[in-house]
C-alpha positions in Angstrom: 123.2 93.0 89.9 124.4 96.6 89.5 124.4 98.2 86.1 127.6 100.0 85.2 127.4 103.7 84.3 127.9 104.4 80.6 129.4 107.8 81.1 131.1 109.6 84.0 128.7 112.5 83.7 125.8 110.2 84.5 127.6 108.7 87.4 128.3 112.3 88.7 124.5 112.9 88.7 124.3 110.4 91.5 127.1 112.0 93.6 124.7 113.9 95.9 125.9 114.8 99.4 123.0 113.2 101.2 123.8 109.5 101.5 120.1 108.5 101.9 119.3 110.4 98.7 122.1 108.7 96.9 121.0 105.3 98.1 117.4 106.0 97.0 118.4 107.3 93.6 120.5 104.2 93.0 117.6 101.9 94.1 115.3 103.7 91.6 118.0 103.4 88.9 118.3 99.6 89.5 114.5 99.3 89.4 114.4 101.1 86.1 116.8 98.6 84.6 115.1 95.6 86.1 111.7 96.8 85.0 113.0 97.5 81.5 114.5 94.0 81.3 111.1 92.6 82.2 109.2 94.8 79.7 110.1 93.6 76.2 107.7 96.1 74.6 109.9 98.9 75.8 112.9 97.7 73.9 116.4 98.9 74.8 116.5 101.5 77.6 119.3 104.0 77.4 120.6 106.1 80.3 121.3 109.7 79.3 121.7 113.0 81.1 118.8 115.5 80.8 118.7 118.7 82.8 121.5 117.4 84.9 119.5 114.3 85.9 119.9 110.7 85.0 117.2 110.0 82.5 115.9 106.8 80.8 114.6 106.7 77.3 113.5 104.1 74.7 115.5 105.2 71.7 114.8 102.2 69.4 111.1 101.6 70.0 110.2 105.2 71.0 107.4 103.7 73.1 108.3 105.5 76.3 108.0 108.8 78.0 111.3 109.9 79.7 111.8 108.8 83.3 114.2 111.0 85.3 115.8 110.6 88.7 116.9 113.6 90.8 116.8 115.7 93.9 113.7 118.0 94.2 113.3 120.9 96.6 110.6 119.2 98.7 112.1 115.7 99.4 115.4 113.8 99.5 115.0 112.3 96.0 112.3 111.8 93.3 111.2 109.9 90.2 110.1 112.4 87.6 107.9 111.8 84.5 106.7 114.2 81.8 104.3 116.7 83.6 101.8 116.7 80.7 101.4 113.0 80.7 98.7 111.0 82.5 101.3 108.9 84.4 101.2 110.5 87.9 97.3 110.8 87.9 97.0 107.1 86.8 99.6 106.1 89.4 97.8 108.0 92.2 94.5 106.4 91.1 96.0 102.9 91.1 97.7 103.3 94.4 95.8 105.9 96.5 97.2 107.2 99.7 100.7 105.6 99.3 103.0 108.3 98.0 103.7 112.0 98.0 103.6 113.8 94.7 104.9 117.0 93.1 101.9 117.9 91.0 101.8 115.7 87.9 105.6 115.5 87.5 107.1 113.4 90.3 106.8 110.9 93.1 108.7 112.2 96.1 110.8 110.1 98.6 112.5 110.7 101.9 113.8 107.2 102.6 115.3 104.6 100.3 113.2 101.9 101.9 110.1 103.6 100.5 111.1 102.5 96.9 108.8 99.6 96.4 109.4 97.4 93.3 105.8 96.4 92.8 104.3 99.9 93.0 107.1 102.0 91.6 108.0 99.4 89.0 104.4 99.7 87.8 104.9 103.4 87.2 108.2 102.9 85.5 106.7 100.2 83.2 103.8 102.6 82.3 106.3 105.3 81.5 108.5 103.1 79.3 105.5 101.9 77.3 103.5 105.2 77.4 103.0 105.5 73.7 101.5 102.0 73.4 98.8 102.4 75.9 97.8 99.1 77.4 94.9 98.7 79.8 95.8 99.6 83.4 97.2 96.4 84.9 96.9 97.3 88.6 98.5 94.7 90.8 96.3 93.1 93.4 
């Protein structure tokens, strides 16, 4: 199921010239919505535009740290989180040697097939519930 864009400006953020980057961003977008639907503690997730990037916030519960999707300099596409959070270090610790990172702010991708629901969904869930810290539930 594909989620409709709420605003043309958000849809335009996905109109990147590289078709693999667009496909990867759309896969991550769908994973954000699927993860949010499976995470009642996050509440409603709203898609907004921040810094020209599609961003996902929890406006009602305010439990989350913003998740952004965009095109970085060092990869085709990326999933960004707040750089001063513990999200990327926790993710790297939970899933060592799996992904490329841009410091503490992003997971970098070059191929849409690298978007993995179990691993990257875990990071999205942690971001959407960041302010209600639960124990690390690392999948086996």
